[in-house]
C-alpha positions in Angstrom: 98.1 119.1 142.6 101.7 119.4 143.3 102.5 116.6 140.8 100.7 118.6 138.0 102.5 121.9 139.0 105.7 119.9 138.8 104.9 118.4 135.5 103.8 121.8 134.1 107.1 123.4 135.4 109.3 120.6 133.9 107.4 121.1 130.7 107.8 124.7 130.7 111.5 124.6 131.2 112.0 122.3 128.4 109.9 124.4 126.1 111.9 127.5 127.0 115.2 125.7 126.4 114.0 124.3 123.0 112.7 127.7 121.9 115.9 129.4 122.9 117.9 126.7 120.9 116.0 127.2 117.9 116.3 131.2 118.2 120.2 130.5 118.6 120.1 132.3 121.9 121.5 129.1 123.8 124.6 127.3 122.3 124.1 123.4 122.3 127.0 122.7 124.7 125.0 124.5 127.4 121.4 123.3 126.1 122.5 119.8 126.7 122.9 120.1 130.5 119.5 122.1 130.7 117.8 119.5 128.7 119.1 116.9 131.0 118.1 119.0 134.0 114.6 119.5 132.4 114.1 115.7 131.6 115.2 114.8 135.4 112.6 117.4 136.6 110.0 115.8 134.3 110.8 112.2 135.4 110.7 113.1 139.0 107.5 115.1 138.5 105.9 112.2 136.7 107.3 109.3 139.2 107.6 111.2 142.4 108.3 107.6 144.1 111.7 107.6 142.4 112.7 110.6 144.6 111.8 108.9 147.6 113.6 105.7 146.7 116.6 107.8 146.0 116.2 109.5 149.2 116.4 106.1 151.1 119.0 104.8 149.0 121.3 107.8 149.6 120.3 107.8 153.4 118.9 111.4 153.4 116.0 111.8 155.7 113.8 114.4 153.8 113.5 114.4 150.0 113.5 118.3 150.0 116.9 118.1 151.4 118.1 115.8 148.6 116.8 118.3 146.1 118.4 121.2 147.7 121.7 119.4 148.0 121.6 118.2 144.3 120.6 121.7 143.3 123.6 123.3 145.1 125.9 120.8 143.6 124.4 121.8 140.2 124.7 125.5 140.9 128.6 125.2 141.9 129.2 123.1 138.7 127.6 125.5 136.6 129.2 128.3 138.2 132.7 126.7 137.8 132.0 126.0 134.3 131.1 129.4 133.5 134.0 130.6 135.1 136.1 128.6 133.1 134.4 129.7 129.9 134.9 133.4 130.9 138.5 132.8 131.5 139.1 131.3 128.0 136.9 134.2 126.4 139.0 136.8 128.4 142.3 135.2 127.1 141.0 135.0 123.6 139.7 138.7 123.7 143.3 139.8 125.2 145.0 137.7 122.2 142.7 139.3 119.7 143.4 142.8 121.0 147.2 142.3 120.8 146.9 141.0 117.1 144.7 143.9 116.3 147.1 146.4 117.8 150.1 144.7 115.7 148.2 144.9 112.7 147.2 148.5 113.1 150.9 149.6 113.7 151.8 147.3 110.6 149.0 149.3 108.6 150.3 152.6 109.7 153.8 151.7 108.8 152.8 150.6 105.1 150.4 153.7 104.9 153.4 156.0 105.6 155.7 154.0 103.1 153.0 154.3 100.4 152.6 158.0 101.0 156.4 158.4 100.7 156.5 156.3 97.6 153.6 158.3 95.9 155.3 161.6 96.9 158.7 160.4 95.4 157.1 159.3 92.1 154.9 162.0 91.8 155.6 164.1 88.6 156.5 167.7 89.3 153.8 170.2 88.4 154.6 172.0 85.0 154.7 175.7 85.3 151.5 177.0 84.1 152.7 180.2 82.4 155.0 178.2 80.4 158.0 180.2 81.1 161.1 179.0 82.7 161.8 180.0 86.1 165.2 181.5 87.1 
């Protein structure tokens, strides 16, 4: 029964990843990692003996300990990668905010120059009465 539940969970994870990709809710660079994880879950679910062999090969006493250790390493890696991406995004946002501020200042200067130019070239209003002022 646990094998069937593992397979169902792995297929569900893969389906969610594919749906998120198709809806463009998950970028390809992140989806690759999650697809590999989903495939690994599916392989381990279909062939549970592989986990036992890997456990013995690595000298781990309990297969669950290996799963937890690998999960911990994976989560630390994901957290580190997301922190790196966030730092890059913050730097890009700061740079764009600075460029926007410079562009707004330039637009304000140009708008003032345009107003001054329009006022300088604006024809004088003629006297509506037609008489000369003294």
